[in-house]
N, C-alpha and C positions, 0 to 999 in steps of 0.2 A: 588929262589924267591927274589924279590926286596923289600927292606924295606923303607917305607916312614914314617916320623914322622907325628903325628896328635895331634891336640889340640881341645878340645871342650870348648867353651867360652859362658857364658851367657852375652849378650850385652844389653846395656841401662838399667842396674840395678846394684846395689851394693850388691844384695843378691842372693845366689845360688837358683836355681829352679824358678827364675823369669826372666823377660826380654825375649830376643829371643836367643835361643841357635844356635850357628854356629860352624861348623867344619872348622879348618884352617890347611892346608897341605902345608908345605914348599916344593918347588921343586928345586933340584940342577941340573944344566945343562939344556938341551933342554926340551921343553914341552913334556910330554908323549902324546900318541895318545888320541884324544878327546873321543873316546869310553871308554877308561879306566877312564878318568876323570869323565865322566857321570856315569859309573858303580859304582865308589866309592861314588859319591854323592847319587846315588840311594840306595846303601847299608847303608850309614849313615842315610838316611831318615829324614834329618833335612831340614828346609826351605831353608838353603843355606850351601854349602860347598865352601869355598874360597881357591884358589890355588895361591901362589905367588912364584916368582923366581927373582933373581937379574936382574936388567935392564942393559941397555947399559951405563948408567952414574953411577959413583960410588955413593953409598948411595941411589939410586933409585931402584924401583922394578916394575915388571909387575904383574898385578893382574887380576884374572878371577873369576867369580862366577857361580855356578851351583845349581839349584834346583834339586829335585829328577827326574824331567822330562826334563830339558833343561838348556842351558847356557843363562844367562840374561845379559842385558846391564849395569845394575847399581844395587848395593845393599849396603845399609848403614850399617846395623848391622854387616854383615860379614866383611866389611872394618874396622869398629871399632874393631871387634874381632881380625883381622889380625894385626892391630897396637898394640893392647894389647899384643899379642904374641911377636911381635918384641921388644917392649919396656920392657916387663916383663920377657920374657923367653929366648930371643935370643941375648940380649945384645946390641940392637941398641942404640947408644950413643947420637944421636941428639934429639932435641925437636920437629922436624917435619919430618915425613916420607912421601915421595911422591910416588904415584903409577901411572903408565901409564896403561890405560885400552883400550880395543879394540873399544868400542862404546861410551864412555863418556869422552874421553880425559884424562887429568891429574887431579887426585884428590889427596888430602893430608889429613893427620891427625896430629894434634899438641897436645902436652901435655901442658895444661894450668891449673895450680894449681891441683885440684883433678879431673879434667875432661879431657877426650879425645874429641877433637873437629874436626869434619869432615868439609872439604871445598868442597862443591858439587855445581853443576850447578842448578840454579833455573829454574822451568818450568813455562811457561806462560799458561793462561787459557782463554778459549772461552766459552761463555754460550751455553748450549744445552738444548733440550727439556727434561722435566721430563716425560719419556716414561712409558707406562704401564708395559713394561718388567722390567724397573728399579724398579718400585714400587713392582712388584712381586718378584724381586730378593732380595729386602731388607725387604719385608713384611710390609712396611709402606711408607708414602708419604713424600719425602723431599720437602723443601721449594724451593730449587734451585738446578740446576745441571750444571756442567761445564766439559769440556774435556781439558786435558793437552797434547793431542796427543798420549797418552799412556794409561792413566787411566780415568775413570769417577769419578768426585768428587761430592758426594751427600751431600748437606748441610741441616741440620735439625735445628729447633729452640731450641730444648731441648736436653740436654745430656741424658735424660731418653730414648729418641727415639734411640739414638746410642747404649746405653746399651742393649736395648730390641730387637735389630735386630736378627732375626733368618734367616740366609742367605739361599737362594735357589740356589744351585750350578748350576743346569741346566739352570735356568733363567740368572744367571750371565754369563754363557758360551754363551748364545744367544745374549749378548750385544757385539757390535763391539768395544771392548777394551781389554786391557790386564788384568786389575783388577778394582775393585770398592772401592774407599775410602769413608767412611761415617764420617761426622764430625759435631760438634756442639760446641757452647760456653761451657766453663768449669766453675767450681766453684772455686776450689783451683788452677786451672791452666787456662791459657787463652783459651785453646781449648782442646777438646778430639777427639779421632778418633778411627776407626777400619778399617782394610784392608782385602779384600777378593780377592783371586787370584787362583781359581780352575784350570785355564789353566796351571799353573805352578806346579800343584799337591799339592797345599796348599789351603784348603778352607779358613782358616783365618791365616794370618801371625801375630805372637804375638806382635812384635814391628818392625816398618818398617822405617828405616832412609830415604830411597829414597822417600817414600810417603810425607815426610816433605819438599822435594823440591817443592812440589805442595801446601801443607798445609800452610807452612810458608808465602809464598807470598800472598796467599789468605787472611789469617788472619791479616797480616801486613797491607794490604790495608783496611780491614774492621775495624780494631781497631786503625789505624793511628799511629802505632809505629812498629819499626823494631825488637825489642827484645821481645821474647815471650817464655812462658813456655807451655809445651805440655804433655799430658798424653794419651798414647794409651791404651784403656780400654778393651783389650782382657783378657782372663782368667788368663794368666801369668802377663800381665801388664808391662808397662815400662814408664820411664820418660825421657824427652828430653828437652834441651834448644835450642832455634832457634834464629838466627839473620840473617836478610836479608841485604846483602851488595851488592848493584848494581844487577848484574845478577848472584850472587852466594848466597848460603845459608850455614851458619855455624851452624852445628848441634852437640850439645854437649851431652855426656853421660858417663856412667861408665861401667866397665866390670869386670867379675869374672871368673876365670878359674875353670872348672869342672873336666876335665881330661886331661892327657897327655899320649900318647901311641904310638904304632907302627902298621902300616898297612903292611900286607904281600900280595904282588901281584905278579902274574907271570911275 
């Protein structure tokens, strides 16, 4: 049997049992077979399992993310969790860790005071029709809708609408997108959001860093400022700070380790 270390981290929170849990698995040497990586992610049954290994440049790493169903091109909370493991458990000495990814280029995470800050690519938005299937998917009528080429962003006037959404998985799957982000102005925060992605085996993702690559540019344009506070209002909930800098989004949050263990695989 082969032994792999595993960590489970609650990301975008400073409290256990809140935020978004991610598994983090360090890999030494070559990448294992993709089927094994997918099987481990399915066994973990978390929204994401992140795998990382040393890169070709000293101090850099390669990073991949798997839901229980598939490999995905970008994941914020599992990247935050991976940096938390490197900084907090594996003795990474620098203040910024860089990751090369297969679909999203180079991303990085920096230690800045009491936050870990992601540097991710911003996504651009195009207006789309508020379709009947989108209304059915969310159970209520958004004021506006946009596409970032990956997700549909549904904008509501009231945070109560976002809190009250009861998602229809079949209707969401009928929309030509990967997932649906619902958002509205906040009260204690600049905006609130929820994210639904049944295609990846996750009806609702608790806290989604990558969704803020879409949310932050939208709200920065709407509110006329680039620094924003965000609250993802899932059952577990999570808080994020966002800053739009050109074509990048800096997304800050905290993380807490839940477990450290060993996987035994053939």
